N, C-alpha and C positions, 0 to 999 in steps of 0.2 A: 733500258727504256723505261718499259714496260713495269717492271718493279717500283720505281723512280715514284712513278704515276700512282701506283697502289698505294706508297707510305705516305706520299703529297694528298693522297683521299682519306686517308686513317687518321692523318693529323687536323680534318676539318670537320670530324664527326664534332659534333658538340655533346657537351655531358647533359644528362636529363635529369632535369628539377622539376622539382611542384614549390605552387605555390599558395601560404596559410592566411588569408585575409579575414580580418574579425573587424563586420561594422563599429560606427562606433557616435556616440552621441555630437561629438567637435566635426561635427558634416563638412565644414570648409574643409579643413585640410584634412580629415581620413574619411574623409568618402572611399565605398568600396574602389568606385574610379578612379581615385586619385590614388591609393594604394597599387593598385595592378597597372597603374602606369608607373610610377615611381619602380618597380616590379620588375615590369617589362624594361625600360630603358639600362637597368642595375645586370639585367641577362643579360644582353646586348652585348654592353660593356665585356662582361666577363666570359662571353662565348658561351651564355648555358639554353639550354631546350626547355620552355615549361609545357609542360607533357600532362600535366594535372594541377587542378586547383580544389583546394579545402578552403571554403566561405560561411564564415557563424554572421548567422545572422542577429546572434545575442549580444547586446551591448556591452554586457557586465564580464570583463574580464578579470574579475575575483576569484572565480571559482570554476574548476573543468566542468563541473555539473550545466548540464545545458545546453554546454558548446557540443556539439553531435560533432563538427565537422574536424574538430581538432582530435577528441576523442577516433574517429576515425584513421584521423593521420597513425595517430600511436598504434593503433592495431596494427593498423599497414605494414607500419615498420616493422613491429614486431613480429608479427607472422609471416616477416618475408613476400607478399604481396607486392612492396613496392618497386617500381617498376624506375624509378629514380635516386638518384645518389645526391642530391641535397636539394634542402627546404628554403624558401626564401618570403623571410617577413619585412613587413614594414619599418620596422625597428621592435626594441627591447618590450615597449606595453601592450603592442601588437598582439606579442605573444601570452600577454596575461600580466596584467597587474594583482600579481600574487599577494597578500600579504605576508608569505612566505617567501623570503625570497626563494629559499633551500625549493620549493615546490616547484618552481620556474626550472630551476637549475637543473633537476631531480626529467621531466619530458625531456630537455636538450640533452641530456645523457644518454635516456633511453633510443634517443635517434642515435645519438654517436655511439654507441654500442651496438648497432646492426649494421652500423657503416654510412651511415646518412648524415650527411654536417647539415647544420641551421647556419643560416648567413643571412644577416640585418642590413638590409641595404641603403637603409639612410642615416645610417649612424654613424660617426666618424671615426671607427674603428675596425680594423680586419678580425671575424672572429676567428681566429686561427690557433686560438691555443696559449699563446706569450702569454707573459705573466700580464704584461698591461693590459692587453685587449682582455683578459679574466679581472682585472681590480676595477678596469671601464663597464662592465658589466653587470661584475655585481652590483655597485654604484649605480647604474641604469634599472637595475631591478630592485634595490630600495628605495631608489628615488619614486618607482612606478606603482609600486603601494602606499609610499609614502603619501602619492599625489589624490589616490583614490580615500585612502586614512581625511586627510583636509579639507579633501572636498566634501567628503562625509558631514562633515563638523561645520560647513559651512551652510550644507542645505539644510540640515537639521536645527541647524540655529532661524535660519530663515522660516524656517515652517513652522517653528514657534513662537517666533513673533506674527504670522498671517494666524496661525490659532488665538492668540489671543487679543487680536482685533474682530475676532470674528464669523474668521474664512473660515473652510471646512476643508479638511484634511484627512484623506483616507478612500476607503471606498463606498460601498454601498449606503445607503443613510437610513435603514433600516425601515420597520413597518408604519405604516403613518406618517412618515415623512418623505419629503422630497430634496435632489439639489439643484438648485437654478444656479447656471451660468450666466458672472454678470461680466462684463468689461471693463479696464481697466480706469471709469468713471463712473462705474456702479449700476449703471444700464444694465437690467437684463436680457438677457439671449437667448430666454428659454430656460425648461429645464432638460434635465439629461437623462436618459434612462437607463435601467440598469445596466453594466458592463461600457459604458458609453464614455468617454473620458472628455478635459476638455483638448482645445489644439492649439491654441495660443499660448506663449508663457505667459503674456499679461491678463489672460482670464482669471477669476476668481471664482470657485464655488461658495453658495452659503445654502445652510439648511433652513426647510422652510415647510411648515406643518403640510399634511398631505389633506386627501380628501375627509370630508366629514365623517363619511361613514367607516374609514380608517382609524379615526381618530376616536372614534365611539367605541370600537373593540379594542383598542387599547387601554382606555380607561376601564372596558369592562375589567379585563383581565387585570388591573391594579386590584379597583376593588375587590374581584375574587379571592386573590390571593391575601390583600388586607382585612377584610370584612366578612368577608366567609369562610377563610380558611381554610380556602382549598390549595391544593397541591399543584404546580404546573403541571406533571401528568394527567390530573383531572381536569384542569382548564383546555390543559390541548387535547383529550378526548371528547370534548363537549364541543369545542370549536373545530374540530373534523367529524363529527359526525354534521355538523348544522354549514358544512362542503363549506366552510369560511377558511381559505388559504393564505400563506406566509406573501410574504414580498417576491418571493422567488416561485409561487405558484406552486411550492409545494403544502404537505400538510406539516401541522404543527407538531414538537417534539418537547418533550419535558427542556430540554438542552436550548433550543432558540428562545421556549418562553423563561428560563431562567438569565438569559443576555437580555432578554427583551428587559426585563425587570431592576437591570440593576444601570442601567441604560441610563447617564442623564442627558440623551437629547433631548428624552421628554420633556425635562425641565427647561430646554433651552439653552441647553449649555453646552458645547462641543469641549470636547475629551480626546486629549493628545498624548503617546510615548506611555501608553500602556505596558507596552513590549520593549523590548529593542533584540532588534532584527536586521541592525545597521551588516551592510559589508560580509551580507553575504552568511551571515549565522544563519542558528536555527533560533524561531523565537523566544527568549527570554521574559517573563513577567517581570515590569518593573515595580517597586511598592510605592503606594499610592503618593505621598509624599515627591516622588520624581514624576508625579502625570503635571498635564500642563493646561489646565483650564481657560477658557475664554468666559467674558461678563453673557449673562445671558441676551443671545441675540436677536431670540422671536417669541412671541408670546409660548408661553409651558403649554401644552397639548393636559398633561398631567399635573394634579395640581401638588406643587411642594410640599404640605404636608403629609399627604396623603404618600408621595414615590419616597421617603427618607421614613415612614412606616417601615413601605415594602422592605428597603435597607436593613431596617431592626432585625424583622424578621429575619433575613436572609444570613443577617450575621449570625442568631441565635445559632444557624447550619454550620457556621462556617467556624466555630471557636475549637481555639486552640483546645486537644483534648486528650487527655493521654489514651496510651493503647489500654488499658484498663479501664478509662471511662467509659469510651467506644464500646469495649466490650460488653459492658454491662450494659449500660443503654440498649443494646441490639439482644441481651438476651433479656430482660424488661419485656422488647417490645414484643418476643417469641412467645411471652407467656402471657400475654395481652390478647396476641393474635393467632393462635397456636401454630405458624407457620412463618416465615419466611420467603420474602423474593424480591427481585429488584425494585420492582413498583410499590411491594405495602413498606421496604425501607426508602424510599422517593416520598413514599404519603404521607410519613410521618414528619411531626414538627418536634418533634424531642429528641431525634439527635441526626448524625449530617448524613447527607444523601449518598447512596448507592455507591457511587464517583470516589466519595471521599475514606470510603472502606477500603474499594479497590488498590487506592494509592496506597494509603498506608500499609496494607497487610497484604497486596499484592493480587488479590480476586476475592469474592464472595467465600468460595471454597474455602480458603484460609479462612477467613474469619468467622462463618459456619464451623470450622471443627476445632476453632478454639474455643469456642463456647460448647461446643460436643452435639452441633446437629446437622445431621444426614439424611438430607430430603432425602425422597423419590427421584427426581428429577437429577440429583448428583450423579448415584448410583448408576440410571440410567447412561447419562455419558458415562460414567466411565468404564459401564460394561460394552458398548459402541467401542470404546477405545481398545478394550481386551478383545472385544471380534475383531479388527480391524489388522491386532499384532499377530493374533490367529491363524487368521487365513495366510498371511506371507510365513508364518513360522510354518503350518500345516504344506504345503506351497513346497517349500524347501526341504523337509522333512524327506515329502513323497519324491523329489525329484533321487535326492541321496539314496534311498532303499533300490529306487529303479537302477539307478548308478552302478550302484555297489553291484545286482544282478546281472550285472552288462548288458544293460538295455539302451538304445540310441533314444537322446530325446530331443523333444524342439518345442520351442516355447512363446506362442503369441503373447508378449505384450499389451495387445489392443483389446484381444478377446477372452485372454488367461488359457485357453487351451494347452493342456499338454498334449503332443503328440509321440506316442511309443509306437517305435521301431515302422515307422509309416503305415503303422495298418491301425490303431485303437486311438480314438481323443477322447483324454478327458478332461473335464475339468472340477476346480477345490470350489466348496461350497462352503461357510459356516452358520450355523442358524442359533440364534440366542433361544433361550427360553424364558416361555411362557405361560408359565404354570399356573399364578393363582387366576387368570381371566377364564381360563375356560372349564367346562364341564370335566375334558381330559387333558393332560399334558400335551402341549403344543410347543411347537419350535421353528421359531420364525425367520423367512430365507428372506433378505432385505435388498437382496441381486435379483435382478432377473437370468433364470438357467439359461448358457444359450444351447439353444435345442437341436446345434449342427455337434455336437459333442456323442459319443456312446457311451457313456457311464460318467455320471455326476460321484464323486467322494465327498459326504457331505461329515463336516464334523461339528458334532452337538456340543453345545455346552450346557454345564452344571446349572445348577440351580441360581446361582449368583454369579453364571456369566463371568466367570475369573479361568476356570478348568474347561478343556474336554472332558467330556463323559463316554463319548461313544464315537464310533464314526459307521457313516449308512451307505452303501454300494449301491446306486439304482440308476437305471437308463434315465434322462430327462423327459421323458414321456410322463414316467411316476410325480416329476414334481413339476406339473405347470402350476399349482396353489400357491399360497401364499404361506401355506404351517405345511409341517409334518406331523400326522396326529401318532400316537400310539398307543398301546393297549389292545387287552380280549378286544374288548364290542367296539371299538371304532373303523369304520369304514375302511380306513385308509391304513388299517394294518401294513408299519413296514418293519417287525422285529425281524425276518428272514432274511432283513437285507444289513441288520447289524450288525459290527466288529468291537470287542470291547476295546482294541489297538490297531492301530496304524500299519503295526507289519500285516496284519493280519487281511487290513482292507486292501491291501496292495497285491497279497496273494491272490486277491478275490480279482480283481483286476486282471493278472496274469493267468488266472483261468477264465475267464471271458476272452481273452485275445486270442488264446487258444481254441475254444470253441468256436471260436469264430474264424477261423484260419481253418479249420475242418470242414467249416459250413460251406465255406468259402471252396475247399478242394473237394466236396462230392458234390459241391452245388444246391448244394441246401438254403433256405430260404427262409430258416425262423425268426420272425421281426423281434428284434432287440429289446421292444417295448414290455414283451414276454418274462424276460427274464428276471428273476428275483434276484440278480446281485451275489449270489454264494454261487 
């Protein structure tokens, strides 16, 4: 009898399941509450126990990006953290409206490979791996993706029509402009602040001129660019110097000003479809003939003649020049100015901006190298990279040397301290050469030395900061300043602690370790700060 009762109880244990719910814009049918009710009914019917819920509030099912709940579900399944054997989903479209049907299948395959099945509660087929269910499921996946594609086309067509009627589509209005909310009858409902959106589908948004003082600033920017021949970076510097902030309350940059100068909103025209970002894809710029423009929907802030002069000036910098032409203009600018920099390039009207050079050649460094120009700033950056690489290399070689001698080591990645045989703490530092600036040669330590170390092994770089010239072994008390000074007449003379090779520096560290052990054994108390490193 007892055995029969245990068998009956075991048969009543329900299979553990998780539910995945994704919010939809189709609120009446696919609200999270409706999905949960349908899934709960399915679980009861199939004797399943829902033990965990994964709910995505993101409404787009086009990509897995932004769907943190689905990402977490897959992570739990792959890492064997899932304490369930079934995943319940309302239907195939809730799993995702991926444009590639194989992506949806891939995520389901991950679950199935981990021994967790996916069941679609509202579908007319059982997801049992049969031939017919696989065909039905694949058709559903393709249909879910096609639905999003068709919907995107319909929405885009409606948005284009609204733009041609003068209504605003998109985000912020721009400096000197405001977004007015109107109802279906065209009655004003007030102005939207930055970040606000309309709540009702039948409401519309119109662009309107902003405060008079902002309009004056916009007009001033166009006059400075066209009539005074000032570059965007110079205009930004003036505005920032006067405490004039942009529409987001931030300082002006050359980029924000270039965007302002090409914005047709300032002549009362709405422009839409500048870029293609439909179906979750990365934005891609559209050619100008694909842009959608409205007729002038409000009085222009800037005279059209002034605006189009600004476009003509800007277009000169956007000419499709060959690599050779761009480099020739860059070299001519170098001859005129004697030096080059991002700001100098952006301030010139005779050649494209610095961004164009970066896009064409990969970086300003490569463009400079193509004309044989190597500024000190780039040499400094090269030296800095070499220092970082040297620090890692010296530390590894130092450790290898000690391990070869049979010593035990402990490395603390947070502090950089290396403890040798549990007795001596050593830190590695790299000193950059700074010979031209001082009366005596000096080597700069860019990182603060940890005073808990018994010794510091400093790798001194050569004059070009590319190779290690020598090594210095000193207690940290001798390295409290920003520089190491060398030479017979300098008060911070460190010549007695210098070594030509890393092997010699390691031997000095080990000699210090032996002396420290001897002092401990005899009760000596000489301060390590008096140690001369050798």
